[in-house]
C-alpha positions as CSV (number, residue, x, y, z in Angstrom):
1,M,102.3,113.5,74.6
2,K,100.7,116.4,76.5
3,F,104.0,117.3,78.2
4,F,105.8,117.4,74.8
5,R,103.1,119.7,73.3
6,L,103.3,122.0,76.4
7,F,107.1,122.0,76.1
8,L,107.0,122.9,72.4
9,K,104.5,125.7,73.2
10,A,106.8,127.1,75.9
11,A,109.8,126.9,73.6
12,A,107.9,128.7,70.9
13,V,106.9,131.5,73.3
14,L,110.5,131.8,74.5
15,A,111.8,131.9,71.0
16,G,109.3,134.6,70.1
17,I,110.3,136.7,73.1
18,F,114.0,136.3,72.3
19,A,113.4,137.2,68.6
20,A,111.4,140.3,69.6
21,L,114.0,141.5,72.1
22,T,116.8,140.9,69.6
23,A,114.9,142.9,66.9
24,L,114.2,145.7,69.4
25,S,117.9,145.9,70.4
26,M,118.9,146.0,66.7
27,V,116.5,148.9,66.1
28,V,118.0,150.8,69.1
29,Y,121.5,150.1,67.9
30,F,120.8,151.0,64.2
31,F,119.1,154.3,65.0
32,N,121.4,155.1,68.0
33,L,118.4,155.7,70.2
34,D,120.2,155.2,73.5
35,M,122.4,158.2,72.8
36,K,119.5,160.3,71.6
37,A,117.6,159.5,74.8
38,A,120.7,160.5,76.8
39,A,120.9,163.8,74.9
40,L,117.3,164.5,75.7
41,A,117.9,163.7,79.4
42,Q,121.1,165.9,79.6
43,P,119.4,169.2,80.4
44,L,117.5,167.6,83.3
45,V,120.7,166.0,84.6
46,N,122.6,169.3,84.3
47,K,119.8,171.1,86.1
48,I,120.0,168.7,89.0
49,Y,123.8,168.7,89.0
50,S,124.0,172.5,89.0
51,F,121.4,172.8,91.8
52,R,123.4,170.6,94.1
53,K,125.8,172.3,96.6
54,R,129.4,171.2,96.3
55,E,132.6,172.1,98.0
56,P,134.9,174.1,95.6
57,L,138.0,172.3,94.3
58,P,141.3,173.3,96.0
């Protein structure tokens, strides 16, 4: 009986974590937050890319 109760508790915790992660991913998808974060990071990436020495293309 104790094992079954522990199993149910663990299953409930895992289901809650899964539901929270699913909700979080839906919020990111709905508001397009991944592309907004990429747009914020673009100036930093460009700065690093422009600073780096490269051989000219032929």
